[in-house]
Every structure is written in C-alpha cells, then in structure tokens.
VOKOL-731004 format. One record per residue (C-alpha): x, y, z negated; residue number from 0; residue in three letters. Coordinates in steps of 0.02 Angstrom, whole numbers, padded with zeros to 5 digits, m for minus. Example, Ala and Ser with C-alpha at 12.3 -4.5 7.8 and 13.67 -1.06 7.14 Angstrom:
REM residues 2
<rec east="00615" north="m00225" up="m00390" i="0" aa="ALA"/>
<rec east="00684" north="m00053" up="m00357" i="1" aa="SER"/>
This chain:
REM residues 99
<rec east="00007" north="00004" up="00007" i="0" aa="MET"/>
<rec east="00063" north="00176" up="00050" i="1" aa="ARG"/>
<rec east="00083" north="00301" up="m00099" i="2" aa="GLN"/>
<rec east="m00051" north="00412" up="00011" i="3" aa="SER"/>
<rec east="m00179" north="00278" up="00009" i="4" aa="GLN"/>
<rec east="m00307" north="00255" up="m00135" i="5" aa="ASP"/>
<rec east="m00345" north="00066" up="m00075" i="6" aa="TYR"/>
<rec east="m00257" north="m00096" up="m00031" i="7" aa="CYS"/>
<rec east="m00315" north="m00175" up="00138" i="8" aa="TYR"/>
<rec east="m00434" north="m00282" up="00027" i="9" aa="SER"/>
<rec east="m00536" north="m00151" up="m00073" i="10" aa="HIS"/>
<rec east="m00521" north="00001" up="00063" i="11" aa="ASP"/>
<rec east="m00708" north="00045" up="00090" i="12" aa="PRO"/>
<rec east="m00664" north="00121" up="00261" i="13" aa="ASN"/>
<rec east="m00616" north="m00051" up="00325" i="14" aa="ARG"/>
<rec east="m00763" north="m00152" up="00265" i="15" aa="VAL"/>
<rec east="m00809" north="m00193" up="00453" i="16" aa="GLU"/>
<rec east="m00630" north="m00232" up="00500" i="17" aa="GLU"/>
<rec east="m00639" north="m00354" up="00356" i="18" aa="ARG"/>
<rec east="m00796" north="m00422" up="00408" i="19" aa="ARG"/>
<rec east="m00739" north="m00451" up="00575" i="20" aa="ARG"/>
<rec east="m00569" north="m00540" up="00521" i="21" aa="ALA"/>
<rec east="m00675" north="m00654" up="00396" i="22" aa="ALA"/>
<rec east="m00796" north="m00705" up="00541" i="23" aa="SER"/>
<rec east="m00658" north="m00747" up="00657" i="24" aa="LYS"/>
<rec east="m00580" north="m00854" up="00528" i="25" aa="ALA"/>
<rec east="m00747" north="m00951" up="00498" i="26" aa="ALA"/>
<rec east="m00768" north="m00978" up="00683" i="27" aa="ARG"/>
<rec east="m00596" north="m01032" up="00696" i="28" aa="ALA"/>
<rec east="m00627" north="m01167" up="00572" i="29" aa="LYS"/>
<rec east="m00783" north="m01226" up="00657" i="30" aa="GLY"/>
<rec east="m00686" north="m01249" up="00829" i="31" aa="ALA"/>
<rec east="m00548" north="m01364" up="00743" i="32" aa="SER"/>
<rec east="m00693" north="m01482" up="00701" i="33" aa="GLY"/>
<rec east="m00768" north="m01475" up="00870" i="34" aa="GLU"/>
<rec east="m00583" north="m01524" up="00947" i="35" aa="LEU"/>
<rec east="m00561" north="m01665" up="00835" i="36" aa="ALA"/>
<rec east="m00744" north="m01717" up="00867" i="37" aa="GLU"/>
<rec east="m00688" north="m01734" up="01071" i="38" aa="ILE"/>
<rec east="m00525" north="m01802" up="01009" i="39" aa="LYS"/>
<rec east="m00641" north="m01953" up="00934" i="40" aa="ASP"/>
<rec east="m00749" north="m01972" up="01086" i="41" aa="LYS"/>
<rec east="m00618" north="m01977" up="01210" i="42" aa="LEU"/>
<rec east="m00509" north="m02104" up="01097" i="43" aa="ARG"/>
<rec east="m00682" north="m02213" up="01086" i="44" aa="SER"/>
<rec east="m00708" north="m02191" up="01263" i="45" aa="ILE"/>
<rec east="m00521" north="m02249" up="01308" i="46" aa="SER"/>
<rec east="m00543" north="m02402" up="01203" i="47" aa="GLU"/>
<rec east="m00721" north="m02454" up="01262" i="48" aa="LYS"/>
<rec east="m00634" north="m02441" up="01442" i="49" aa="VAL"/>
<rec east="m00499" north="m02558" up="01392" i="50" aa="LEU"/>
<rec east="m00612" north="m02680" up="01307" i="51" aa="GLN"/>
<rec east="m00707" north="m02677" up="01467" i="52" aa="GLY"/>
<rec east="m00881" north="m02609" up="01365" i="53" aa="GLU"/>
<rec east="m00877" north="m02463" up="01484" i="54" aa="VAL"/>
<rec east="m00821" north="m02452" up="01661" i="55" aa="SER"/>
<rec east="m00678" north="m02365" up="01728" i="56" aa="THR"/>
<rec east="m00788" north="m02240" up="01847" i="57" aa="ALA"/>
<rec east="m00893" north="m02188" up="01686" i="58" aa="LYS"/>
<rec east="m00745" north="m02173" up="01571" i="59" aa="GLY"/>
<rec east="m00648" north="m02057" up="01703" i="60" aa="ALA"/>
<rec east="m00805" north="m01952" up="01733" i="61" aa="VAL"/>
<rec east="m00830" north="m01929" up="01537" i="62" aa="ALA"/>
<rec east="m00650" north="m01893" up="01507" i="63" aa="ALA"/>
<rec east="m00653" north="m01767" up="01649" i="64" aa="GLN"/>
<rec east="m00812" north="m01677" up="01572" i="65" aa="VAL"/>
<rec east="m00716" north="m01672" up="01404" i="66" aa="TYR"/>
<rec east="m00570" north="m01613" up="01487" i="67" aa="GLY"/>
<rec east="m00665" north="m01463" up="01561" i="68" aa="VAL"/>
<rec east="m00728" north="m01433" up="01395" i="69" aa="LEU"/>
<rec east="m00554" north="m01421" up="01315" i="70" aa="LEU"/>
<rec east="m00504" north="m01316" up="01443" i="71" aa="ARG"/>
<rec east="m00645" north="m01180" up="01415" i="72" aa="ALA"/>
<rec east="m00617" north="m01195" up="01226" i="73" aa="TYR"/>
<rec east="m00430" north="m01146" up="01279" i="74" aa="GLU"/>
<rec east="m00501" north="m01012" up="01388" i="75" aa="GLN"/>
<rec east="m00599" north="m00955" up="01230" i="76" aa="GLU"/>
<rec east="m00464" north="m00949" up="01115" i="77" aa="ARG"/>
<rec east="m00347" north="m00851" up="01220" i="78" aa="LYS"/>
<rec east="m00479" north="m00730" up="01243" i="79" aa="LEU"/>
<rec east="m00508" north="m00711" up="01047" i="80" aa="LYS"/>
<rec east="m00310" north="m00700" up="01035" i="81" aa="GLU"/>
<rec east="m00310" north="m00557" up="01149" i="82" aa="THR"/>
<rec east="m00455" north="m00465" up="01073" i="83" aa="GLU"/>
<rec east="m00355" north="m00497" up="00895" i="84" aa="GLU"/>
<rec east="m00191" north="m00428" up="00966" i="85" aa="PHE"/>
<rec east="m00281" north="m00282" up="01042" i="86" aa="GLU"/>
<rec east="m00370" north="m00240" up="00888" i="87" aa="GLU"/>
<rec east="m00208" north="m00259" up="00795" i="88" aa="ARG"/>
<rec east="m00116" north="m00134" up="00917" i="89" aa="LEU"/>
<rec east="m00262" north="m00008" up="00904" i="90" aa="ALA"/>
<rec east="m00240" north="00003" up="00716" i="91" aa="ALA"/>
<rec east="m00066" north="00012" up="00714" i="92" aa="LEU"/>
<rec east="m00069" north="00147" up="00844" i="93" aa="GLU"/>
<rec east="m00206" north="00240" up="00726" i="94" aa="GLU"/>
<rec east="m00077" north="00227" up="00582" i="95" aa="LEU"/>
<rec east="00054" north="00275" up="00681" i="96" aa="ASP"/>
<rec east="m00041" north="00445" up="00747" i="97" aa="SER"/>
<rec east="m00092" north="00480" up="00567" i="98" aa="ALA"/>
C-alpha cells in the first residue's frame, strides 16, 4: 500500500467492481477445470471401449473429433480471457502511472 492510499486493494471502496470481476473470473476458471477433467475422462472411456471392441472405431473417432473441437473452443476462450485480464491490468497500471 502506498503512503498516499487510505485503503489496500482488498478494502478500497473504489475497487469493489474490480474485485468482483476478479472473483468471478476465478470461479469460472475453477468450473472450466472440472469440465476439462470430464472431457478427459470421456475420451479415456471412449478409447478403452474402442480398444475392447465395445464401440466401433468410426464412432470412437467421431466422438474424439467432437471432443477435440470442444477442447479447442475452451482454449480459445482461455486465451480471450487471458487477453482481457492483461488489458485490464495494463489499464490499471497506466491509470496508476498517470495519477
């Protein structure tokens, strides 16, 4: 905390919205990791079923492709969020620098 500040980041009333957005991002990130784990489990299950002959290779390949597209979509979403967070942090630093 700078000497000219009355509040730290966690208690600054002017940063309520910023803290809310940060908390929201953290909650969404936790949800995404659960979805990724679920997809990995499904891919593992599909591969085992294909190897055991319970699912045809054609159906297994299509399912794996669909999950691959979903994983790429998650990656794009992650990159977008990362860029947005970087832009917010940069704007905050620029604001501090101009103050």
